[in-house]
C-alpha positions, 0 to 999 in steps of 0.5 A: 692191333692186327686189324686197324679200326677201318680193315673190315669192309663187309663189300659183298657187291666187290666180294672185299671182305678187308682191307688188306693194306689195313692187316697187320702180322704181329711176328712175335718171337720170344723164349717160350713162343713164337706167333706169326698174327694176325689175331683172327678178331677185329679191334674191339671198340676200345682199342684195348681193354682198360688196364687195372693194377691194385699194385702199390709197393715200389715195383707195383707203382713202377708197372702201374705208372708203365701198363695201368690204366686205373689203379686200385688202392686201399690205404688207411686214412686220408693222408697215407692216399695223398700220400700214395697218389702223389707218389704214383702220379709223380712216376708218369712222366718217366713214361710219358704219361700224364695223370689224365692217363691214369686213375686212381680208385680208393676202395670204400664200404659206405654205410648209409643210415638216417642219422650218423647214430643209426649208421653207426650201429648198422657197422657195430651189427654187422661186426657182431655178425663176423666169428672172430677166428673165421674173420682171422683166417681171412686176415691170415691170407694178408699176413704170411697164413699165420694160424691165429688160433695159437692165440688168444683173442686179447693176446697183443698182436705184437707178440705174433709170429709173423713169417716175411711174406712176398706177396701184398708186401705193401699192404703187409708193412702198412698192417704191421705199423698199425699193429704197432702203433694202435697196439692192437690185440689178435681179436682187434685184427679182422675188424680193424683191418676188414671190418665192414667199412672204416668207421671214422670215413664213410659211415654217417648220414648221406651228406657226411658220406658225400661229403667225405667223398668230396674231401678225397677228391678234391684233396687228391687222395683218388680220382675215384671210388671203388664201392665195396658192399657188405650189405647187399642190396640195400647197402647199395640202393641206399648209396644209389638212392641217397648218396648218388644224388648228392654229388650228382647236385654238386657236379661230382658225378654224371647225370647219364653215361656219355658213352658206351664203353668202360674206357668212355666211362672213365674218361681215358682215351682210346690207345692209338694202333701201334701198326699204324702210328709207329709206321709198321707195314702191313702184311699185304 
């Protein structure tokens, strides 16, 4: 915000590079550093970068409600996603923000088939490619760096000694609940939590996947989706060529871009300049 949007004049005839009244010093003084400013680059066309956050714990939701414009979410089913959506959106008013100021994008890995059976077979084939203990190394990073090699694959996961973790707390707690509820074994963990897709949600024909995405959107489980493809490039091609046209026909996805920035594409308003909006005096 050091430079207002119209600060640069580039007026060669009058020798004016910028309008001094539209330049501002920050004069930040903190515990560890101080800086006078102004920043030596212009304000971007977006005003500010889009602020994206992924935390969904209580502290994470508070931070998101105060600062984030996009939140990445990953819930196990639509009912849990709706609960998270409602919880986070309800906090925005505490910070004088509206629901339109923050979008919740849900992570999915759609697997498209000509038939449901074909899609399920693709899903099954992907699971077979993962070495069980290599997959468990990935799970371990989310569950306190447990050494799963100490356990046989048929060991009930409820018998694993999981340490207390201080990161990704909400996801860790959710995984523990699922282990208890579904009586998973150690060998089940990778496929259940990090397999190629959630088999019962986004694996199917193009219409089935479009139907599920529409359901999540209409029932306020998500404002949109982030796509994580296990089959590249074919998975992306299948989604773009087969699912996107259905979403477009239903008016759920744009036919063309209406702006030139990420902020435009996400339909997020451009932040005001704090020095202008808050009446801070210019440096000259």
